[in-house]
C-alpha positions as CSV (number, residue, x, y, z in Angstrom):
1,M,-121.5,-9.6,-50.7
2,L,-124.6,-10.9,-48.9
3,R,-125.2,-14.6,-49.2
4,T,-128.3,-16.8,-49.0
5,Q,-127.0,-19.7,-46.4
6,Y,-127.8,-23.4,-45.7
7,I,-126.6,-25.0,-43.1
8,V,-125.9,-28.4,-42.2
9,L,-126.3,-29.8,-38.6
10,E,-127.3,-32.4,-36.6
11,H,-130.7,-31.5,-35.2
12,D,-132.5,-33.4,-32.6
13,G,-130.3,-36.4,-33.3
14,A,-130.5,-36.2,-36.8
15,W,-128.7,-34.1,-40.2
16,K,-131.0,-31.5,-41.3
17,I,-130.6,-28.3,-43.2
18,R,-131.4,-24.9,-41.6
19,F,-132.7,-22.3,-44.2
20,E,-134.5,-19.0,-43.0
21,G,-134.8,-20.4,-39.8
22,R,-136.3,-23.5,-40.7
23,H,-134.9,-26.9,-40.3
24,F,-135.5,-29.7,-43.4
25,G,-135.0,-33.1,-43.6
26,P,-134.1,-35.5,-41.6
27,Y,-130.8,-37.1,-44.2
28,P,-129.6,-40.2,-43.2
29,N,-125.9,-38.8,-42.8
30,E,-124.2,-35.5,-43.0
31,R,-123.4,-35.9,-46.7
32,A,-126.7,-36.7,-47.8
33,A,-127.6,-33.6,-46.2
34,V,-124.6,-31.5,-47.8
35,H,-126.0,-32.7,-51.3
36,A,-129.6,-31.9,-50.8
37,A,-128.2,-28.6,-49.5
38,I,-126.0,-28.0,-52.9
39,E,-128.9,-28.9,-55.2
40,A,-131.5,-26.6,-53.3
41,A,-129.3,-23.8,-53.3
42,E,-128.8,-24.4,-57.2
43,R,-132.6,-24.6,-58.1
44,A,-133.3,-21.2,-55.2
45,P,-134.6,-18.3,-57.5
46,K,-131.8,-16.1,-58.5
47,S,-131.2,-12.8,-56.6
48,G,-128.5,-10.7,-55.5
49,Y,-127.3,-13.1,-53.1
50,A,-124.8,-16.1,-53.7
51,P,-125.7,-19.2,-51.7
52,R,-123.6,-21.3,-49.8
53,V,-124.0,-24.3,-47.8
54,M,-122.2,-24.3,-44.7
55,V,-121.8,-27.4,-41.8
56,Q,-121.6,-26.7,-38.2
57,S,-119.5,-28.8,-36.0
58,S,-121.6,-31.2,-33.9
59,L,-118.7,-31.0,-31.4
60,T,-117.9,-27.0,-31.4
61,G,-120.3,-25.5,-33.1
62,Q,-118.2,-24.2,-35.5
63,L,-119.1,-23.5,-39.2
64,H,-117.1,-24.4,-42.2
65,V,-117.7,-23.2,-45.9
66,E,-118.7,-26.7,-47.9
67,W,-119.6,-25.1,-51.5
68,T,-120.1,-22.1,-52.7
69,H,-122.1,-20.8,-55.8
70,G,-119.8,-21.3,-58.8
71,D,-117.8,-24.2,-57.4
72,P,-117.7,-27.6,-58.7
73,H,-119.8,-30.1,-57.2
74,P,-118.1,-32.6,-54.7
75,V,-116.6,-35.8,-56.3
76,D,-119.2,-38.1,-54.4
77,M,-122.3,-36.2,-55.1
78,P,-124.6,-38.4,-57.1
79,S,-126.3,-36.5,-60.4
80,R,-129.3,-35.3,-60.0
81,T,-132.9,-36.7,-60.5
82,A,-136.2,-35.8,-60.8
83,A,-137.1,-32.5,-59.3
84,P,-139.2,-33.0,-55.9
85,T,-142.5,-31.3,-55.0
86,P,-142.6,-28.6,-53.1
87,N,-143.5,-30.5,-49.8
88,Q,-140.4,-32.4,-50.0
89,D,-136.4,-32.0,-49.5
90,A,-134.1,-33.1,-52.5
91,Q,-134.1,-36.2,-51.2
92,G,-137.9,-36.9,-51.5
93,R,-138.4,-36.4,-47.5
94,R,-141.3,-34.4,-46.2
95,R,-140.0,-31.1,-44.6
96,T,-140.2,-30.6,-41.0
97,G,-140.7,-27.2,-39.0
């Protein structure tokens, strides 16, 4: 099955989310970016693609799966808040290109 992927990575010295070739963020740390990516994946329009969140190692560049649609949220994930506006990410920060 094809998957829509949200990739959390350190980019230009900050934690960001890469989705469909664009970067979103910055986030204060890796966990905040992971949580925002999960929220974004859950809000994405439903399609035939099951979303997943992956983290790219800043040391090796390797990817590992952090969350897949249908999995429970990470224990450290905060409760949902109000939905961000279209020009903001899940933490209320402006998107960057």
